[in-house]
C-alpha positions in Angstrom: 98.1 126.2 118.6 101.1 127.6 120.3 99.1 128.8 123.3 97.6 125.3 123.7 101.1 123.8 123.8 102.2 126.4 126.3 99.3 125.5 128.6 99.9 121.7 128.2 103.5 122.2 129.1 102.6 124.2 132.2 100.1 121.6 133.3 102.6 118.8 132.9 105.2 120.8 134.9 102.6 121.5 137.6 101.7 117.8 137.8 105.4 116.9 138.2 105.6 119.5 141.0 107.8 121.8 139.0 107.4 125.6 138.8 105.2 126.6 135.9 106.9 128.8 133.3 105.5 132.3 132.6 105.2 132.1 128.8 102.6 134.8 128.6 104.6 137.6 130.3 104.5 140.5 127.8 102.3 138.5 125.4 98.9 140.1 124.7 96.9 137.1 123.6 93.6 139.1 123.7 94.9 141.4 120.9 96.2 138.5 118.8 92.9 136.6 119.0 90.8 139.7 118.5 92.8 140.7 115.3 92.6 137.1 114.1 88.8 137.0 114.6 88.3 140.3 112.8 90.5 139.2 109.9 88.5 136.0 109.7 85.2 137.9 109.7 86.3 140.3 107.1 87.9 137.6 104.9 84.9 135.3 105.2 82.5 138.1 104.5 84.3 139.2 101.4 84.5 135.6 100.1 80.8 135.0 100.8 79.9 138.3 99.0 82.0 137.4 96.0 80.5 133.9 95.8 77.0 135.3 96.1 77.7 137.9 93.4 78.9 135.3 91.0 75.8 133.2 91.6 73.4 136.2 91.2 75.2 137.3 88.0 74.5 133.9 86.4 70.8 133.8 87.2 69.8 135.3 83.9 71.5 132.5 81.9 70.0 129.7 84.1 67.2 127.5 83.1 64.2 126.9 85.5 65.4 123.4 86.4 69.0 124.5 87.1 67.8 127.4 89.3 65.6 125.0 91.4 68.6 122.7 92.2 
Protein backbone atom coordinates (compact mmCIF):
# COMPACT_ATOMS: atom_id res chain seq x y z
CA UNK A 1 0.00 0.00 0.00
CA UNK A 2 2.81 2.38 0.86
CA UNK A 3 4.51 1.73 -2.49
CA UNK A 4 1.27 2.58 -4.33
CA UNK A 5 1.01 5.90 -2.50
CA UNK A 6 4.64 6.68 -3.28
CA UNK A 7 4.00 6.02 -6.97
CA UNK A 8 0.80 8.11 -6.98
CA UNK A 9 2.59 11.02 -5.31
CA UNK A 10 5.40 10.85 -7.85
CA UNK A 11 2.93 10.80 -10.76
CA UNK A 12 1.09 13.83 -9.39
CA UNK A 13 4.38 15.67 -8.92
CA UNK A 14 5.38 14.75 -12.49
CA UNK A 15 2.02 16.00 -13.85
CA UNK A 16 2.51 19.31 -12.03
CA UNK A 17 5.98 19.63 -13.56
CA UNK A 18 7.76 19.16 -10.25
CA UNK A 19 10.74 16.91 -9.69
CA UNK A 20 9.81 13.39 -8.62
CA UNK A 21 11.02 12.31 -5.20
CA UNK A 22 13.29 9.28 -4.94
CA UNK A 23 11.42 7.30 -2.29
CA UNK A 24 12.97 4.00 -3.28
CA UNK A 25 16.60 4.92 -2.76
CA UNK A 26 18.02 2.30 -0.42
CA UNK A 27 14.67 0.48 -0.36
CA UNK A 28 14.81 -3.09 -1.59
CA UNK A 29 11.20 -3.69 -2.60
CA UNK A 30 12.04 -7.00 -4.27
CA UNK A 31 13.20 -8.50 -0.97
CA UNK A 32 10.14 -7.17 0.89
CA UNK A 33 7.66 -8.55 -1.63
CA UNK A 34 9.51 -11.86 -1.97
CA UNK A 35 9.52 -12.43 1.78
CA UNK A 36 5.85 -11.44 1.97
CA UNK A 37 4.95 -13.91 -0.78
CA UNK A 38 6.94 -16.71 0.87
CA UNK A 39 5.29 -16.00 4.22
CA UNK A 40 1.87 -16.06 2.57
CA UNK A 41 2.60 -19.32 0.81
CA UNK A 42 3.86 -21.00 3.97
CA UNK A 43 1.04 -19.62 6.13
CA UNK A 44 -1.61 -20.53 3.58
CA UNK A 45 -0.18 -24.00 3.15
CA UNK A 46 -0.14 -24.64 6.90
CA UNK A 47 -3.71 -23.36 7.29
CA UNK A 48 -4.90 -25.51 4.41
CA UNK A 49 -3.14 -28.58 5.78
CA UNK A 50 -4.64 -28.08 9.24
CA UNK A 51 -8.13 -27.62 7.80
CA UNK A 52 -7.80 -30.71 5.61
CA UNK A 53 -6.45 -32.76 8.53
CA UNK A 54 -9.46 -31.80 10.68
CA UNK A 55 -11.85 -32.77 7.91
CA UNK A 56 -10.13 -36.13 7.30
CA UNK A 57 -10.05 -36.96 11.02
CA UNK A 58 -13.87 -36.49 11.18
CA UNK A 59 -14.59 -38.83 8.25
CA UNK A 60 -15.04 -41.90 10.43
CA UNK A 61 -17.85 -40.26 12.41
CA UNK A 62 -19.70 -38.89 9.36
CA UNK A 63 -22.81 -40.43 7.92
CA UNK A 64 -23.07 -41.15 4.21
CA UNK A 65 -25.38 -38.16 3.60
CA UNK A 66 -23.13 -35.74 5.50
CA UNK A 67 -20.06 -36.90 3.59
CA UNK A 68 -21.78 -36.34 0.23
CA UNK A 69 -22.54 -32.70 1.05
